[in-house]
C-alpha positions in Angstrom: 0.0 0.0 0.0 2.9 2.4 0.7 4.0 2.1 -3.0 0.4 2.9 -4.0 0.4 6.0 -1.8 3.7 7.2 -3.3 2.4 6.7 -6.8 -0.8 8.6 -6.1 1.1 11.5 -4.5 3.0 12.1 -7.7 -0.2 12.5 -9.6 -1.8 15.1 -7.4 -1.5 18.7 -8.7 0.4 21.4 -6.9 -3.0 23.1 -6.1 -3.6 20.3 -3.7 -0.1 20.3 -2.2 -1.4 19.6 1.3 -2.5 16.1 0.1 0.9 15.4 -1.4 2.6 16.4 1.8 0.3 14.1 3.8 0.9 11.2 1.4 4.7 11.6 1.5 4.7 11.2 5.3 5.2 7.9 7.0 2.2 5.6 6.6 0.6 5.0 10.0 -0.4 1.4 10.9 -4.0 0.9 11.7 -4.6 -0.5 15.2 -6.2 -3.8 16.0 -9.9 -4.3 16.7 -9.6 -4.4 20.5 -7.1 -3.2 23.0 -6.8 -2.9 26.8 -9.2 -0.5 28.6 -7.9 3.0 28.4 -10.8 4.7 30.1 -11.3 2.7 33.3 -14.7 2.2 35.0 -16.0 -0.1 37.7 -16.8 -3.2 35.8 -18.4 -5.1 38.7 -20.7 -2.2 39.4 -21.8 -2.1 35.8 -22.4 -5.9 35.7 -24.4 -5.6 39.0 -26.6 -2.9 37.5 -27.1 -4.9 34.2 -28.2 -8.0 36.2 -31.1 -5.9 37.5 -32.2 -5.3 33.9 -31.3 -8.3 31.8 -30.3 -12.0 32.3 -26.5 -12.4 32.4 -24.3 -15.4 32.9 -23.8 -16.2 36.6 -20.0 -16.2 36.3 -18.2 -13.1 37.4 -15.3 -14.1 35.1 -15.7 -11.5 32.4 -13.1 -10.2 30.0 -13.4 -6.5 29.3 -11.7 -4.9 26.3 -12.1 -1.5 24.7 -12.5 -1.1 20.9 -9.4 0.7 19.5 -11.1 2.3 16.5 -13.5 5.1 16.5 -13.1 8.7 17.7 -16.5 9.1 19.4 -18.2 7.4 22.3 -15.8 4.9 24.2 -17.1 1.4 23.4 -16.3 -1.8 25.3 -16.9 -5.5 24.9 -17.8 -7.6 27.9 -17.1 -11.3 27.2 -18.4 -14.3 29.1 -17.7 -17.8 27.8 -21.2 -18.0 26.3 -22.3 -14.4 25.9 -20.9 -11.1 24.8 -22.3 -7.6 25.3 -21.2 -4.1 24.1 -21.3 -1.1 26.4 -21.2 2.3 24.8 -20.7 5.4 27.0 -20.3 9.1 26.6 -16.7 10.4 27.0 -15.8 11.6 30.4 -15.2 15.2 31.1 -16.5 18.4 29.4 -18.3 17.7 26.0 -19.5 19.8 23.2 -23.2 20.7 23.6 -25.5 18.1 22.0 -22.7 15.7 21.2 -22.3 12.0 22.1 -26.0 11.5 22.8 -26.2 7.8 23.9 -29.9 8.2 24.7 -30.6 9.0 21.1 -28.6 5.9 20.0 -30.6 3.6 22.2 -34.0 4.9 21.3 -33.2 4.8 17.5 -31.9 1.3 17.7 -35.1 0.3 19.5 -37.3 2.1 16.9 -35.5 0.9 13.8 -34.7 -2.7 14.4 -38.3 -3.9 14.0 -38.4 -2.1 10.6 -35.7 -4.4 9.1 -32.9 -1.8 9.7 -29.9 -3.7 11.0 -29.6 -1.7 14.2 -28.0 -3.5 17.1 -30.3 -5.3 19.5 -30.6 -2.6 22.3 -30.9 -4.0 25.8 -30.4 -1.4 28.5 -30.1 2.4 28.7 -28.6 3.7 31.9 -29.0 7.5 32.5 -27.8 7.2 36.1 -24.3 8.7 36.1 -23.5 7.1 39.5 -23.0 3.7 37.8 -20.3 5.1 35.5 -19.4 8.7 35.4 -21.6 9.1 32.3 -24.7 7.8 30.6 -24.3 4.5 28.7 -26.3 1.9 26.9 -25.8 -1.8 26.2 -26.5 -4.1 23.2 -25.8 -7.6 22.1 -22.4 -8.1 20.5 -22.7 -8.9 16.8 -20.4 -11.5 15.3 -19.0 -10.6 11.9 -16.3 -8.8 10.0 -15.4 -5.2 10.7 -13.3 -3.1 8.3 -11.5 -0.1 9.8 -10.3 1.6 6.7 -12.3 2.7 3.6 -10.0 0.7 1.3 -11.1 -2.5 3.0 -7.5 -3.5 3.2 -8.3 -6.3 5.7 -9.7 -8.4 2.9 -7.6 -9.7 0.0 -10.6 -10.9 -2.0 -11.2 -8.2 -4.5 -14.7 -9.3 -5.3 -15.6 -8.8 -1.6 -14.8 -5.1 -1.8 -17.4 -4.3 -4.4 -19.9 -6.5 -2.6 -19.3 -4.8 0.7 -19.8 -1.3 -0.6 -22.9 -2.3 -2.5 -24.3 -4.0 0.6 -23.6 -0.7 2.5 -25.5 1.3 -0.1 -28.4 -1.1 0.1 -28.3 -0.8 3.9 -28.6 3.0 3.5 -31.6 2.5 1.2 -33.3 0.3 3.7 -32.8 2.9 6.5 -34.1 5.7 4.4 -37.1 3.7 3.1 -38.2 2.8 6.7 -41.8 4.0 7.3 -41.6 6.1 10.4 -44.5 7.3 12.6 -44.0 10.9 13.5 -44.6 10.5 17.2 -42.2 7.5 17.4 -39.5 9.5 15.5 -40.1 12.5 17.8 -39.5 10.3 20.8 -36.4 8.6 19.4 -34.9 12.0 18.6 -35.6 13.3 22.1 -38.5 15.5 21.3 -41.8 15.8 23.1 -45.1 15.2 21.5 -45.7 18.9 21.0 -42.2 19.6 19.8 -42.2 19.5 15.9 -39.5 17.6 14.0 -37.0 19.7 12.1 -38.0 18.8 8.6 -36.2 20.5 5.7 -33.1 22.5 5.2 -30.9 19.7 6.5 -27.8 20.8 4.7 -28.1 24.4 5.9 -28.7 23.1 9.4 -25.7 20.9 9.2 -23.4 23.8 8.2 -24.7 25.9 11.1 -24.5 23.1 13.6 -21.0 22.1 12.7 -19.8 25.7 12.5 -20.8 26.1 16.2 -19.1 22.8 17.0 -15.9 23.8 15.2 -15.9 27.2 17.0 -16.6 25.5 20.4 -13.6 23.1 19.8 -11.4 26.1 19.0 -12.6 27.8 22.1 -11.6 24.8 24.2 -8.2 25.0 22.5 -7.9 28.7 23.4 -7.9 29.6 19.7 -10.1 31.8 17.4 -11.6 30.2 14.4 -9.7 31.3 11.3 -11.4 33.6 8.8 -10.6 31.0 6.1 -12.9 28.5 7.8 -15.6 31.1 8.5 -15.6 32.3 4.8 -16.0 28.7 3.7 -19.1 28.3 6.0 -20.6 31.4 4.3 -19.8 30.2 0.8 -21.2 26.8 1.6 -24.4 28.2 3.0 -24.9 30.5 0.0 -24.5 27.7 -2.5 -27.0 25.6 -0.5 -29.5 28.5 -0.6 -29.0 28.8 -4.4 -30.2 25.2 -4.9 -32.6 25.1 -1.9 -35.5 23.6 -3.9 -33.3 20.7 -5.2 -31.5 19.8 -2.0 -34.4 20.1 0.5 -36.1 17.1 2.0 -39.0 18.6 3.9 -41.6 16.4 2.1 -40.3 13.2 3.6 -39.6 12.3 7.3 -36.4 10.3 7.0 -33.6 9.3 9.4 -30.2 10.4 8.3 -27.6 8.3 10.2 -25.1 11.0 10.1 -22.0 8.8 10.1 -22.8 6.2 7.5 -19.5 4.5 6.6 -18.3 1.0 6.2 -16.3 1.2 9.4 -19.6 1.7 11.3 -21.0 -1.6 9.9 -20.6 -5.3 10.7 -20.6 -7.7 7.7 -21.3 -11.4 7.6 -19.3 -13.9 5.5 -21.7 -13.3 2.6 -20.8 -9.5 2.7 -24.2 -8.6 4.0 -24.6 -5.8 6.6 -25.7 -7.4 9.9 -25.3 -4.4 12.1 -25.2 -0.6 11.5 -23.6 1.1 14.5 -22.8 4.5 16.0 -26.2 6.4 15.8 -25.2 9.4 17.9 -25.4 11.8 15.0 -28.7 10.5 13.6 -31.5 12.9 13.1 -34.3 13.7 10.6 -32.4 14.7 7.5 -31.7 14.2 3.8 -31.1 10.7 2.6 -28.5 11.8 0.0 -26.4 13.2 2.8 -25.9 9.7 4.2 -25.1 8.3 0.7 -22.5 11.1 0.0 -21.0 10.3 3.4 -20.6 6.7 2.5 -19.0 7.8 -0.8 -16.5 10.2 0.7 -13.5 7.9 0.1 -14.1 8.5 -3.7 -13.0 12.2 -3.2 -9.8 11.8 -1.2 -6.6 9.8 -2.0 -5.2 7.2 0.4 -4.0 9.1 3.5 -2.3 7.9 6.7 -5.3 8.1 9.1 -7.6 5.1 8.7 -11.2 6.2 8.3 -10.0 9.5 6.9 -8.4 7.8 4.0 -9.9 7.2 0.6 -9.1 5.8 -2.9 -9.4 8.8 -5.3 -6.8 8.3 -8.0 -6.8 4.5 -7.8 -7.9 2.4 -10.7 -11.0 1.2 -8.9 -11.7 -1.9 -11.0 -8.2 -3.2 -10.4 -8.6 -2.8 -6.7 -12.0 -4.5 -6.7 -13.9 -1.3 -5.8 -17.2 -0.2 -7.5 -17.4 3.0 -9.4 -19.2 5.9 -7.7 -22.0 5.7 -10.3 -22.5 2.0 -9.5 -22.7 2.7 -5.8 -25.3 5.4 -6.4 -27.2 3.2 -8.8 -27.4 0.3 -6.3 -28.7 2.7 -3.7 -31.4 4.2 -5.8 -32.4 0.8 -7.1 -32.9 -0.4 -3.5 -35.1 2.5 -2.4 -38.7 1.7 -1.5 -40.5 1.7 -4.9 -43.8 2.6 -3.3 -42.5 5.9 -1.8 -42.6 8.2 -4.7 -41.9 11.3 -2.5 -38.7 9.8 -1.2 -37.5 8.9 -4.7 -38.3 12.4 -5.9 -36.4 13.9 -3.1 -33.4 11.7 -3.9 -33.6 12.4 -7.7 -33.7 16.1 -7.3 -30.6 16.1 -5.1 -28.4 13.7 -7.0 -27.0 16.3 -9.5 -25.7 18.1 -6.4 -24.1 15.0 -4.9 -20.7 16.8 -4.6 -22.3 19.6 -2.6 -23.6 17.0 -0.2 -20.1 15.5 0.0 -18.8 19.0 0.7 -21.1 19.3 3.7 -20.0 15.8 4.8 -16.4 16.8 4.7 -17.2 20.0 6.6 -18.9 18.0 9.2 -16.0 15.6 9.4 -13.6 18.5 9.8 -15.6 19.8 12.7 -15.7 16.4 14.3 -12.0 15.8 14.1 -11.4 19.4 15.4 -13.5 18.3 18.4 -11.4 15.1 18.6 -8.3 17.2 18.7 -9.6 19.3 21.5 -10.5 16.2 23.5 -7.1 14.8 22.8 -5.5 17.9 24.2 -7.8 17.8 27.2 -6.9 14.1 27.8 -10.4 12.6 27.3 -10.3 11.3 23.7 -11.6 7.8 23.1 -8.9 6.6 20.6 -5.1 6.4 20.8 -4.5 8.2 17.5 -6.9 11.1 18.3 -4.2 13.8 18.1 -3.2 12.7 14.7 -6.7 12.4 13.4 -7.7 15.8 14.9 -4.8 17.5 13.1 -6.4 16.7 9.7 -9.2 19.2 10.2 -7.7 21.9 8.0 -7.1 19.3 5.2 -10.7 18.2 5.4 -11.9 21.9 5.1 -9.8 22.1 1.9 -11.5 19.1 0.4 -14.9 20.5 1.4 -14.0 23.8 -0.4 -12.9 22.0 -3.5 -16.1 19.9 -3.7 -18.3 22.9 -3.0 -16.8 24.8 -5.9 -17.9 22.2 -8.4 -21.0 22.7 -10.6 -24.0 20.3 -10.5 -23.2 17.1 -12.3 -25.7 15.0 -14.1 -23.5 11.9 -14.1 -24.8 11.0 -10.7 -28.5 10.9 -11.8 -30.5 7.8 -11.1 -30.7 5.0 -13.6 -34.1 3.5 -13.7 -35.3 0.1 -14.8 -39.1 0.3 -15.3 -41.0 0.2 -18.5 -42.9 3.4 -18.8 -40.6 4.8 -21.5 -40.0 1.5 -23.0 -39.0 1.2 -26.7 -42.6 0.5 -27.7 -43.8 3.7 -25.8 -41.2 5.8 -27.5 -42.3 4.4 -30.8 -45.9 5.3 -30.0 -44.9 8.8 -29.1 -42.9 9.1 -32.3 -45.9 8.0 -34.3 -48.1 10.6 -32.6 -45.6 13.4 -33.3 -45.2 12.4 -36.9 -49.0 12.2 -37.4 -49.5 15.6 -35.9 -46.9 17.1 -38.2 -48.4 15.5 -41.3 -52.0 16.2 -40.4 -51.8 19.6 -38.7 -48.5 21.4 -39.6 -47.5 20.4 -43.2 -50.9 21.4 -44.7 -50.4 25.1 -43.6 -46.6 25.1 -43.6 -46.3 26.8 -47.0 -48.8 29.5 -46.1 -47.0 30.4 -42.9 -43.6 30.4 -44.4 -44.7 32.6 -47.2 -45.8 35.2 -44.6 -42.2 35.0 -43.3 -40.8 35.5 -46.8 -43.0 38.1 -48.3 -45.1 40.0 -45.7 -44.5 43.7 -44.9 -41.9 44.5 -42.4 -44.5 45.3 -39.8 -46.6 42.1 -40.3 -43.8 39.5 -40.7 -42.4 40.1 -37.2 -45.7 39.4 -35.5 -46.5 35.9 -34.2 -48.8 33.9 -36.4 -52.2 33.2 -34.9 -52.5 29.9 -36.8 -49.2 28.8 -35.2 -50.5 29.6 -31.8 -53.6 27.5 -32.5 -51.4 24.5 -33.4 -49.3 25.0 -30.2 -52.5 24.8 -28.2 -53.5 21.6 -30.0 -50.1 20.1 -29.4 -50.2 21.0 -25.7 -53.7 19.5 -25.3 -52.5 16.3 -27.0 -49.6 16.0 -24.5 -47.0 16.7 -27.3 -45.3 19.5 -25.3 -41.9 20.1 -23.8 -40.8 16.7 -25.1 -37.1 17.8 -24.8 -37.5 18.4 -21.0 -36.6 15.0 -19.6 -38.3 13.7 -16.5 -37.0 12.0 -13.4 -39.4 9.1 -13.3 -39.4 5.3 -13.5 -39.7 5.5 -17.2 -36.5 4.3 -18.9 -34.0 1.6 -19.2 -31.3 4.1 -18.3 -31.4 7.7 -17.1 -30.2 10.8 -18.9 -28.1 13.2 -16.9 -30.5 15.9 -18.2 -33.5 14.8 -16.2 -34.5 18.2 -15.0 -38.3 18.1 -15.0 -40.4 17.6 -11.8 -44.0 18.1 -10.7 -43.5 21.9 -10.5 -41.9 22.1 -13.9 -43.2 19.1 -15.8 -41.6 17.6 -18.9 -43.0 15.7 -21.9 -42.8 12.1 -20.6 -39.3 11.0 -21.8 -36.3 10.3 -19.6 -33.4 9.7 -22.0 -31.7 11.9 -24.5 -31.5 9.0 -26.9 -35.3 8.7 -26.8 -35.8 12.4 -27.4 -33.3 12.2 -30.2 -35.7 10.0 -32.1 -38.5 12.5 -31.6 -36.2 15.4 -32.4 -35.5 13.9 -35.8 -39.2 13.8 -36.6 -39.7 17.5 -35.7 -36.9 18.3 -38.2 -39.3 17.4 -41.0 -40.8 20.9 -40.8 -39.3 24.3 -40.2 -42.3 25.1 -37.9 -42.6 21.8 -35.9 -40.0 22.5 -33.1 -41.8 25.6 -32.0 -45.3 24.0 -32.2 -44.1 21.4 -29.6 -42.2 24.0 -27.6 -39.0 22.3 -28.5 -37.2 25.0 -30.5 -33.8 26.5 -29.9 -32.6 28.6 -28.2 -35.5 28.1 -25.7 -34.7 24.5 -25.1 -31.2 25.1 -24.0 -32.2 28.2 -22.0 -34.9 26.2 -20.1 -32.3 23.5 -19.3 -29.9 26.1 -18.0 -32.6 27.7 -15.8 -33.7 24.3 -14.5 -30.1 23.2 -13.7 -28.6 26.5 -12.5 -31.4 28.9 -11.7 -32.6 30.0 -8.3 -36.2 29.4 -7.2 -37.1 33.0 -8.0 -35.5 32.8 -11.4 -37.3 29.6 -12.3 -40.6 31.1 -11.2 -40.1 34.3 -13.2 -38.6 32.8 -16.4 -38.7 29.0 -16.5 -42.3 28.6 -15.7 -43.6 30.9 -18.6 -41.1 29.5 -21.0 -42.3 25.9 -20.3 -45.9 27.2 -20.7 -45.0 28.7 -24.1 -46.1 32.2 -22.9 -42.7 33.9 -23.7 -39.6 33.2 -25.8 -35.9 33.8 -25.0 -32.5 34.3 -26.6 -28.9 33.4 -25.9 -26.4 36.3 -26.3 -22.9 35.0 -26.7 -21.3 35.7 -30.1 -19.8 39.2 -30.6 -19.0 41.1 -33.9 -15.7 42.6 -32.6 -13.8 39.4 -31.7 -13.3 35.9 -33.1 -16.0 34.2 -31.0 -15.0 30.7 -32.1 -12.6 31.1 -29.2 -15.1 32.2 -26.5 -12.3 33.3 -24.1 -12.0 36.3 -26.5 -15.5 37.6 -25.5 -15.2 41.2 -24.4 -18.7 42.0 -23.3 -18.6 42.8 -19.6 -20.4 42.0 -16.4 -19.2 44.4 -13.8 -19.9 44.4 -10.0 -21.6 47.6 -8.9 -21.2 47.3 -5.2 -22.4 44.0 -3.6 -25.9 44.0 -4.9 -25.9 45.1 -8.6 -24.3 44.3 -11.9 -23.6 46.5 -14.9 -23.9 44.8 -18.3 -22.2 46.2 -21.4 -21.5 44.8 -24.9 -22.7 44.2 -28.4 -23.8 40.8 -29.4 -24.8 39.4 -32.8 -26.4 36.3 -34.2 -28.6 36.4 -31.1 -31.3 34.0 -32.4 -34.8 34.8 -31.2 -34.1 38.3 -30.2 -36.3 39.8 -33.0 -39.4 38.0 -31.7 -41.7 40.3 -29.8 -42.4 37.5 -27.4 -38.7 37.3 -26.4 -38.6 38.6 -22.9 -35.3 37.3 -21.4 -31.7 36.8 -22.6 -29.0 34.7 -21.2 -25.9 36.9 -21.6 -22.3 35.7 -21.4 -19.6 38.2 -20.6 -16.3 38.8 -18.9 -16.6 39.2 -15.1 -15.1 42.5 -14.0 -14.4 43.6 -10.4 -13.0 42.0 -7.3 -15.1 38.8 -7.4 -13.0 37.3 -10.2 -9.2 38.0 -10.0 -7.6 39.3 -13.2 -5.1 36.4 -13.2 -7.9 33.8 -13.0 -7.6 30.9 -15.6 -9.2 32.0 -19.0 -12.2 29.6 -18.5 -12.9 31.1 -15.1 -13.2 34.8 -16.2 -16.7 34.7 -17.7 -20.1 34.6 -16.2 -23.7 34.2 -17.4 -26.5 36.5 -16.3 -30.2 36.9 -17.0 -31.0 40.2 -18.7 -34.7 41.3 -19.4 -34.9 42.1 -23.1 -36.9 45.3 -22.3 -33.5 46.7 -21.1 -31.6 45.8 -24.3 -31.6 47.5 -27.7 -32.3 45.3 -30.8 -30.3 47.1 -33.5 -31.0 45.1 -36.6 -31.9 41.7 -38.0 -29.3 39.5 -39.7 -30.0 37.3 -42.7 -28.7 33.8 -43.6 -28.5 33.5 -47.5 -31.4 36.0 -47.5 -33.5 34.2 -44.9 -34.3 36.3 -41.8 -36.4 33.6 -40.1 -39.2 36.0 -39.1 -40.8 36.3 -36.6 -38.0 34.5 -34.8 -35.1 36.2 -36.3 -31.4 36.7 -35.6 -30.3 40.0 -34.3 -27.5 42.3 -33.4 -28.3 43.5 -29.8 -26.7 46.3 -27.8 -26.5 46.0 -24.0 -25.6 49.5 -22.9 -24.8 50.1 -19.3 -27.7 48.0 -18.1 -27.9 47.9 -14.3 -29.6 44.9 -12.7 -29.8 43.3 -9.3 -27.2 40.6 -8.8 -29.7 38.3 -7.0 -32.1 38.4 -10.0 -29.5 38.2 -12.7 -26.6 36.0 -11.7 -26.6 32.3 -12.8 -24.5 30.0 -10.7 -21.9 32.5 -9.7 -19.1 34.7 -11.1 -16.6 32.9 -13.3 -18.9 29.9 -14.0 -19.9 30.9 -17.5 -18.1 28.1 -19.3 -19.4 25.4 -16.9 -22.9 26.5 -17.8 -22.1 26.7 -21.5 -20.7 23.1 -21.6 -23.8 21.8 -19.7 -26.0 23.6 -22.2 -24.3 22.7 -25.5 -24.1 18.9 -25.1 -27.8 18.0 -25.5 -28.3 21.1 -27.7 -25.9 19.8 -30.3 -27.7 16.4 -30.3 -31.0 18.4 -30.9 -29.6 20.4 -33.8 -28.0 17.3 -35.5 -31.2 15.1 -35.2 -33.3 17.9 -36.6 -30.9 18.2 -39.5 -31.2 14.5 -40.1 -35.0 14.9 -40.0 -34.8 17.7 -42.6 -32.7 15.4 -44.9 -35.3 12.7 -44.5 -38.1 15.1 -45.5 -36.1 16.4 -48.5 -35.3 12.8 -49.6 -39.0 11.9 -49.3 -40.0 14.9 -51.4 -37.3 14.3 -54.0 -38.1 10.6 -54.5 -41.6 11.5 -55.3 -40.5 14.2 -57.8 -37.9 12.1 -59.7 -40.5 9.3 -60.0 -43.0 11.5 -61.7 -40.9 13.6 -64.1 -39.0 12.5 -67.2 -35.8 13.7 -68.9 -34.0 12.4 -71.9 -36.7 9.8 -72.6 -37.0 8.1 -69.2 -38.1 8.9 -65.6 -35.4 10.9 -63.8 -35.3 8.1 -61.2 -34.0 5.7 -63.8 -30.8 7.7 -64.5 -27.7 6.0 -63.0 -26.2 9.2 -61.5 -29.5 10.0 -59.8 -29.7 6.5 -58.4 -26.1 6.8 -57.1 -27.0 10.1 -55.4 -30.1 8.6 -53.8 -28.2 5.6 -52.6 -25.4 7.8 -51.2 -28.0 10.0 -49.4 -29.5 7.0 -47.7 -26.1 5.8 -46.6 -25.1 9.2 -45.4 -28.3 9.8 -43.4 -28.3 6.4 -41.7 -24.6 6.7 -40.8 -25.1 10.1 -39.3 -28.2 8.9 -37.3 -26.2 6.1 -35.8 -23.4 8.4 -34.8 -25.8 10.8 -33.1 -27.6 8.0 -31.3 -24.3 6.7 -30.1 -23.4 10.1 -28.8 -26.7 10.5 -27.0 -26.3 7.1 -25.4 -22.9 8.2 -24.0 -24.3 11.4 -22.7 -27.2 9.5 -21.0 -24.8 7.1 -19.3 -21.8 9.3 -18.5 -22.6 13.0 -19.1 -21.1 15.7 -21.3 -17.6 15.4 -20.2 -17.2 11.8 -21.1 -19.0 12.4 -24.4 -16.8 15.3 -25.4 -15.3 13.5 -28.4 -18.6 12.1 -29.6 -20.3 15.6 -29.3 -17.5 17.1 -31.4 -17.8 14.3 -34.0 -21.5 14.7 -34.6 -21.1 18.5 -34.8 -18.7 18.1 -37.7 -20.2 15.0 -39.4 -23.9 15.8 -39.4 -23.9 19.4 -40.9 -21.4 18.3 -43.5 -23.6 15.3 -44.4 -26.7 17.5 -44.5 -25.1 20.1 -46.8 -23.8 17.3 -49.1 -27.1 15.4 -49.2 -29.3 18.5 -49.5 -27.1 19.9 -52.3 -27.4 16.7 -54.3 -31.2 16.6 -53.8 -31.7 20.2 -54.7 -29.8 19.5 -57.9 -32.5 17.0 -58.9 -35.2 19.7 -58.6 -33.6 22.0 -61.1 -34.3 25.7 -60.5 -37.3 24.9 -58.2 -34.9 23.5 -55.7 -33.3 26.9 -55.2 -36.5 28.7 -54.5 -38.7 29.0 -51.5 -41.5 27.0 -53.2 -40.0 23.9 -51.5 -38.4 23.8 -48.0 -35.1 22.4 -49.5 -33.3 25.7 -49.9 -34.2 26.8 -46.3 -33.2 23.4 -45.0 -29.8 23.8 -46.8 -29.3 27.3 -45.3 -30.0 26.0 -41.8 -27.6 23.0 -42.4 -24.8 25.4 -43.5 -25.4 27.6 -40.5 -24.7 24.5 -38.3 -21.2 24.4 -39.6 -20.6 27.7 -37.8 -23.2 27.7 -34.9 -22.1 26.3 -31.6 -18.5 26.4 -32.8 -17.1 26.0 -36.3 -16.0 22.7 -37.7 -12.3 23.6 -37.2 -12.8 23.9 -33.4 -14.5 20.6 -33.1 -11.9 18.9 -35.4 -9.2 20.2 -33.0 -11.0 18.8 -30.0 -11.3 15.4 -31.7 -7.6 15.4 -32.7 -6.4 16.3 -29.2 -8.4 13.5 -27.6 -7.2 11.0 -30.2 -3.6 12.1 -30.1 -3.7 12.2 -26.3 -4.9 8.6 -26.3 -2.1 7.5 -28.7 0.4 9.3 -26.5 -0.8 7.4 -23.5 -0.7 4.1 -25.3 2.9 4.8 -26.5 4.0 5.6 -23.0 2.5 2.3 -21.7 4.2 0.4 -24.5 
């Protein structure tokens, strides 16, 4: 293991130097399971008391040992030849307020054991401090295997390690699924019948509680809590408040164990959890908090302090450890399927898994700070308390790092029910196609002609007939189909499951399923808007759902989902090469603590010409003290919400003569616009590129599948035309060159479709980051294919193919735009090459 530690330390960046220093220190050996009693008590007096409560062996020959692991309540085993008991007491001396509550442990074990939770079999609670100098409780000793480090180094069987972690996750799911009566839970947590449970805001409560504990420990040490630690508490609280609706659990009374780790469990020889121990921190709380606590080893490298150690940086499969995604999946799969509220609470929180882990590490930092204070005072329960306690500052650093990360959809639940089965997706696809053919295509030419030839005043007004079609689609349930739902409705789950009861989606749960629908909507230039699935609204709604505050969602996401307003995305600038977005010069400047000043000119701002466009997502360079001038290039830009009534639309822009009225593409001036920071800021200063990458992944799949749908429609129209017209004495369809072009079109379209479906599947399973190469590949391949295919099909139409009498010319214009929009081909080719060459470089090094 020492060689593993040394290897890992070399891989850790300089920014985490404190971890490298810890790894390069001498590795400390873990202690054995039991040791001699360090905190003495009158054993005979305890046994005499216990005999008045329970039946014990008559012999006075009892062996007493103290467990060597654990930093909390001193725990002892009392062994007779034919029986063993565990006594668990509070530490002696002065304690932090509310800590080490053995009464709570006893009551919870009594409550939960009948509910199939593997709590220990509680026997006696003694609150008489004359027996021992503190309260204590007693339970039956549980035979089994106990692992004192997260790596599970005590077992050499690699298959055991994965099974142990999966059993631990399933144990957590059993605990959180337990059906609890409120009155019983109140009693177990030490509350009276008229004293309400603390439901909701668990993370915020945890930050406050452990800040008080940290400061109390510092006070016992005669020190003042550093400003660095206090600033972290503030930042952590602010981030929790930003995502309050997604990380809150008030709808479900659930027990959070508070210290759910493998070293607080006993496993049998089949790797099943037979006892879950150490309940002193348990309270009503958020289930994902426990799950993230169990997963904390995934975020820290192997370190020299037992339970504080982890396995970040290790090749998990080679060490027999499950991936974090597998651990989460096994947990969610084991939750009570009848408790929809519980599952919804978990689903909403999972994208913020690293935020929960950040709070877990903050709690652990506070705990070990208290351990350190007790070690200095001489009443710590473990021999290595001083060493463990000294790690508090390192744990705060880990918490800060985790808290700085954006929400990640890779942790989203994977489901296995049949609601969104292949047959159901096929049925939805048939319904969408039927609606397009029966409702949209018959009036498509009429509405497009208004866009091409109406007066300037009329053509920028929304079309009443289109609004009527939107109402029909909404009534038919063909609405917001892009907005993926967190329900039991798919074989796997997309990381873009953002819909919920308050902001409902269209019934799909995987990007690959929506890709099928998206292709069909590409048949018509009007269809995406009819189903409320048109860009840039789709991407903007996903951004608001993933990064917006409650107030921002209520003000903007809700009417966008209802189709009451439209939006635009202001990124590209005329003054710089926007293909490199770090060049963007538009500014977002702090004006005091509460306001922002927005300045800049944007162009190709699609949708800005529409009178229904009420909100813009604006990307600009952050100015002021919030983002340092020497910040990395991809940490200098922010995204904000700017009401369009404050901006100036200067002029429409045309693509090959098409201005796409009434939607339009505009040049927009943002001139010294002053807006409240709380209303405008998305996710925080310097996070613009994080948001952009989250937005662009599914958006590129949408664009590409619509382009494929346009090619299918063009091919369908062309096949009919060439079969009904003759040239040079035979039907056009009988000419060899035409047949070759038709065959090549079919090959190209089907190849492109498979490439996009493959990309969508990777995004569903692993998220944008892992699909970076696939996203770049489709963004190059599909627009090229569409331009090539549409060009060959237009050629078969003669002059008519170049006119607006068919949709082909407009399809071609849109396909050509895609070679520039969301990044030109050259940028994506560079991305693909870097990934490929990086892979080859790694392979050569290994060889």
